[in-house]
Every structure is written in structure tokens, then in C-alpha cells.
N, C-alpha and C positions, 0 to 999 in steps of 0.2 A: 533451371530445374528443378529447384525447389518448391516453386509455385509450378509448376507442371506434375510434379509429383502429388502434390495436394489435390491439385485440381480430377486426377484418376485418381486418387481413392473417396474424393468427395463423390463424383461421380456411380464409381463402384459402389459405397454405400445404399447413394439415391436406389441404385438397382435393386440391390438388397433388401431395401426396409419399401420398396416398391412390390418388390413379390411374395415376400410377407403377407405383405395386407390383401393383395390382389389374391391367396394362398388361402386368407380366409376367408376372404368374399366367397369365391367359388363353392367353400366347404359349407357355405351360411346357404348360397343361392349358386343356383346354373343355368344360366339362362340361353345354353344351350342344352341339346341330348344328342350323346354319344354311344354306342352301341360296344365303345371298346375301351375295356381298364388294364393298364399295360398292353399286353400282349392275348390279350385272351378274352372272350365273348362274354359282353356284358346286352345280354337280348331285356331291352325294355321288357317294364312287369305293370299288367293292369293298370293302362295308358290309354288316353283316347286318341285324337287326333282331328283335325277339321282343317281339310285345304280350299281352298276357290281357284276355280283351275274358268281361265274366261282364256281359251286359247284355239278347242276344240267339243262340238257338241257329241263326241262320240264313246264319250266317260262324262259321269256327272258334273252340273254347275259347280255344287260344296260336295265334295267326297268325305267322307264320314269312314275312319278307318282308326280301329284300335287291337291291342295287345292283350291277350290274360295272363293269368297269373305264371303259369307256366313260360310264360313270354312269346309263346305265336299267335299267328292270330289263327279264328274261327274259336267254335266253341273249347271249352278247359275240359283236357282230360278228365277219364271216371272217374269216382273211385276205387268202383270197383276193375279196373282197367285190365285186369288179367281175362275176365269176362264176358269182353265184350269184342267184336271184331273192330280193332284198333289201325288204325292206319297214319303214314306220315306223308307226308309230300316235301319234298327236299327238293330245292332248287337257286337257282340266282333271282333274280329281279322278275322271272318271267313266272317264276311264282309265286313268290310274293305278292305282287301286284300293289305297287304302292300307290297309282294312281285310280285302283279300281274301289273303292266305298267298300264295305262290309255289306254279306248278304252276295254280294255282284261279284264276287273274285270266281273263276272255274276249280276254286277247292270246296268254295263255300255249295257253292250250284251242282257237285258234284257231291258232296256230302247229301244235298237232300235230294238227289233220284237215287242215291243209296241204300236210304230211310226207308226207303217204301219198298226195299227186294230185301234190304237184311234186317234182323234184330238182335242183339241191340248191335251199333254201330259208328263208329266216334271217327274222323276225317278232322287229321289237326296242317294247318298250313306251319311247315319248318320252311319258309323259299327263303333268303338275304340275298339281297339286295350286292351284285358283283359279284356271289362266288362261284365258282371256279370245283372239279373236282376235288383240283389241291385240298379246299378246302371244308367239300363235304368229307373226306377221308377224317379229318380230324373231329369235325361236329359231330359223323354218327362214333366214330370217339367215346368222346367225352362231354358230347348228352342225349345222342340216337340210345345208344347200347343201355344206358342207364332206365331209360321213358323202355323200352321192352314193347314197343310195336309189335302184329304182326306182322307188318305187309308197308315197305317203303318203296314209293312211287321216285322214280329218278328223272328229272325233266332236265337234263344235261346237251352240254355243244357250244351252246351261245359265248359261254364263257372262258371255253379251249380253246378255242380257235390262237393258232400258233405260239401256244405257251409252250416254254419251255422248259419257264419254273412261276412259283410262286404269281400270282398277279395283285397288285396292291393291296384293293381289296381282301383276299383269301390274307393276306396279315394280317387286316383288321379282325380275323373272326379264331385265329385260332393259334395258342400256345408256338412258340415258337420261340427255344432254349437261345440263349445269351450265351454266349461258350467267353476266353477270357478270363486273367486276373481277374477285370474289374466286373465281374460277370455279378457276384450276389449281388455287391452294393447297388451297380445298375436298375437289380430289377426291383428290388427296397423301395428305393428313388421312380420307379414307374410306377406303382405300386400305390403309394405312399401321394404322391404329388400330382392334387388336381392341375394347377398349375403346362406342367409338364405333357398330362394329358391330352388336354386343349389345345395346344401345340402341334403336335404329334397327331390329332385328327385332326386340325386342319390344313396340316401340311398335307397328312392322307388325302384330305378330300381337293387340295387343290393340284395334286398328282392324276387323281383321278379323272378331274372334269380333264388338264389338257391330253389326256389318252381319250376322251374322249370314251370315258365309262358314266358320264353324266348324263341322263339320255333323253332329248327333245321332243316336241309331241312336232313333225317331223309338215310341208304342204308339201305332198306329193307333185300336183301337177308343175311347182314351179322347180324343182331341186334339176341342181346341172347334169346334164348330159356330157360322160362320158364314153367315151371309147378305146375295149383293151385290143391291142394288136392281137394275135391267133397268138404267135410265138411265145407271147408277154404271158401271156394266161397260163398255155402249158408248162412256160416258167414257176408262175408260181405256186401251180397244185403239185408240180416235184418236186418243187421246197416245200410246201407244209407234208408230203406223201413223206420226205426222206428226214424229217427235222425232227416232226409232234407228234405225226398219230403212236407211233407204235410204243412211246410213253403214256401217251391217251387211254390205250386197250390195256397200257399195264393197271394203270389206277381208279376203270373201273373195273377191272379184277377184285384189282384191291374192297372197290366196295363190294364184291357178290362175297369177296372171302369176307371178311370182316360182318356182311347179315347175318347170312350164314354160319356164321361161328356162334353165332347169340338166337337162333331162331332166326329168325328176323326173315321173311322172302322177298326179296326185291325186285320191280319192276322197272322196267326200265321205259324209257316215254322219249321219243325221239326230236328234237327242235325244230319246228319248222321260220319259216321267217313269211313275208311279205313279195321280198324279190323274186326274183329267177326269170324265166324268157318268155314275156309276157305283157299281155296290153291290160293296166286296170280296169277294170270290168264296172268299178264305180264311177271314176274322174277318167279316166279315156286316156289316161297318164302312163309315159313309156316304162317299164320298173325294168324291163333289160338293162336298159343305155344311162337310167338313173343313178348317181353320184351312189355312191354304198362305202364308208370303210375306208375311201381312197381308192376303191376299185370301180365296178357299176355294178347294181343289179343282177343280169345274167351270171357274172365272176365269182360275187358271192354265194351266192347258189351253189356253184359247182361246188365250193369252197365247204361251203356248212355241208354238202351232202357227200365229202371223205370224212368230216367226221361222226357223222349220222348212218354213213354206211359204217365204219368203225364201231359202233353200240350198236345195228346190227350183227356186225359177224361174232363179235364178243357173247354176245346175247345168243345166238344159236350153237358156240360153241357150249358157253360155261348152261345153256336150258335153262335161260333167263329168263321171260317172260316180256313178250318185248310188243309198246305198241305202237305203230309206226307216226307218230300224230305228224311228220314234217311232210308224207305223201297226202295223207285223207282230209288234212286242215289246209281247206278255198286260200287261193292268193287272191288276195281282194282288201283294199282300203279301208273296207268296211267293218274286218277284223284287227287291224291295227293301226295304231295309233305314231310309229316308227316302228324298226327294222324291226323288233323281233316282240314287243311287246303290244295286249291287247288289249282293246276296246270290252267295252258292256257287253254288244255283239258275238263279240269274238271269245269273252268269255263263256257267253253262253255254248256256241256250236263246239266250241273246244270242251269242254261239259258231256259234251251229249256223245261226242267221239269217242271218250278216256273211258265212261261210265259203257256205250256199246260192248267194246273187248273187255275194263276191266272185271264187268259183273261175271260173265262167265266166267272165269276165274275164280272170281270167290266162292262162288258153288261149286267148284272142284274142290279149291282147297279148305275152302271152310262149311261143309256141307251144315254142320251143326246152326248158324247164323241165317241161315233161310228163313226168312217172314212164312212163316205158314199158315197170315189172315190178313 
């Protein structure tokens, strides 16, 4: 027993020394960047990234992305912010466009188009991978309200499917109060321990990967073909209608209230997907029967449209301008590299559609910024 106790003590001392040494090392050198410090968002600032893509020719072979000093993609917010037609795009990975190079995201292309019609104008990309409307609410509360843009574009829907509570990625991006007797000590530890932060972030990534939140590049013609019986489809749709849509509408309403209370004009954009009841015009793949999120493409589209209908209905009731991208974006694998994420060509088409609707809205609400020549 005495020897066992000594061995355990030696092991504990060894672990403690290792943790202390690792803590010191991570304070000097951080080999992996993460966006979360404790339970608060930690936007990377003044960062440049390079990725090599050998999976598809739908995006660049070498992908160059960056984050400006404010932590957004795109141009730095102008110093005379109040005197500019300022717009921020808010959404998940379909807004962030992780695999699209700088200058080619739909936000970049939309900004270029707007610059020809309005002066001065700025459009920032505030997309954060994996974020749902739960995360958008706190992101607006903690960051966007302080920034005070004139317009907020919300591309929403994909990350809210089947949500009764926060997604793991949402918990990465906003403050979640820790309660209980040990709350104060735990928060201090989270805010000061690099080792603990790395451990938590690796765990979050593992959970996201297991849930399918890390998006791959799909080979559409080789996707498994899945049949879903009509009675099963009806049960799936009914479950979403009864369990998830009401709270989704409440979150959308909260976003509207937050924006309008701080003189920000919200604009909703419905979420498109490549899947639906069709044959892909590019590859000939049956996108209706192709496996998608455990269902097939036809069922996924029916489910997504339930959530898009909530966006449409909420927009009408709250008199919020709504761009129905889900119905206007062509369904072709030329424009998508997976279920939701856009290729270079997809970003171009998306920017064209949004610009066609957004420009008249901006002219009506902000005529002082219309370019005169």
C-alpha cells in the first residue's frame, strides 16, 4: 500500500509538472489557432491563411483567406463609419465561405457590385462557421450593436434544422454563464489556462465532426441512393413542425428586435441547397435520392423549406425585407461543392441574385448614398 501510494504521488507530480510546462510553452508558442477563449468568441485579427485544395476544381487550387483588424473577412471598417453605407453579413459557414479565396466570396462580389451604385459603401463578412440563430443573437448583442452598421444581412436556416437548444459550435462563439458554487473559480481558470482551452477546443471539434458539422467536398454521382417511405417523410416533417419551428421563429423575431432597437435594418436571406427533387444538370446525378444528412435530397429540401417558410412568414409579419435565395438559386453541382456550400461560380451567381434585390432596397432606405456619377 505504501509503495502504491508513492507511485500514485509520483504520477500526480509528473502530471502536474507536465501541465505546468505545457502551460508555459503554450503561452510562448501557440501551434494551433482557435476562435474561443473560455466561452467567449475570440475573432482572429490581422491573419492570413493559405490552404491547398486537391479535391475539386470548383474552388481555387491554392486558397488564400484573411481576417482584417476587426476580425472580419473583407475590407477593414472605414474610420468614418457613421458617414458610410455600412452593411454586415451574418451567418454560418455559407456566409464565411472558408474554402473561397479573398475577393471571390459572395460578400466580396456583392460589395464590388454595390460600390458601383452607392458611395461610399462598406460590406463586411461576419460569418462564423457552424453558428445558428442562437449564436447570431449573442453575436449581435456583443459585437454588431457596438459596430452599429446600417444594414445586417442574415443568411439563416441550415444550422437551425432540428435545434431545440444550442449547437456545439454556438457554444464556441458566445458567452454562456456558468452557474453554481464553483462558477467564479471555473471562469477564472477558463480565462487563464491555455491547456484547458486547447483541451476544450479539441473536444468541441471532435463533437462537431461526429455530428457531421465539418463539411466535406462531395462526389455527387457516387453518393449512396436512399429511398424514404412516404409515411416516414410525413412523420419527419411533422416532427420538425411540432418541435422546432416555433422556437426558430422566436429567435428570428429576437434578431429583428435587437437590430431595430439599435437602428440597424435587418434583411433576411433564405438558405438554398443543391438538393431537391431533380437530376443534377451538370453530372446527371439523382439529387432527389442521393443520401443527405441521413435522409435523401428530396426530403432534406422539404425539411429546409419548412425553415425557409418560417423566415418568409416572420419577415412578412415583421415587415422585414426578405431575399428568397432558396427559390432563386439554381440547383446545380456547378454552384455547390457539398450540401450548402458554394463554389466560386456559386458565389458569383449568389452575389448577382442578392444584388438584384438588395440594391433597390438600399436606394429606397438610404437614397443619400446613391452614386451620382
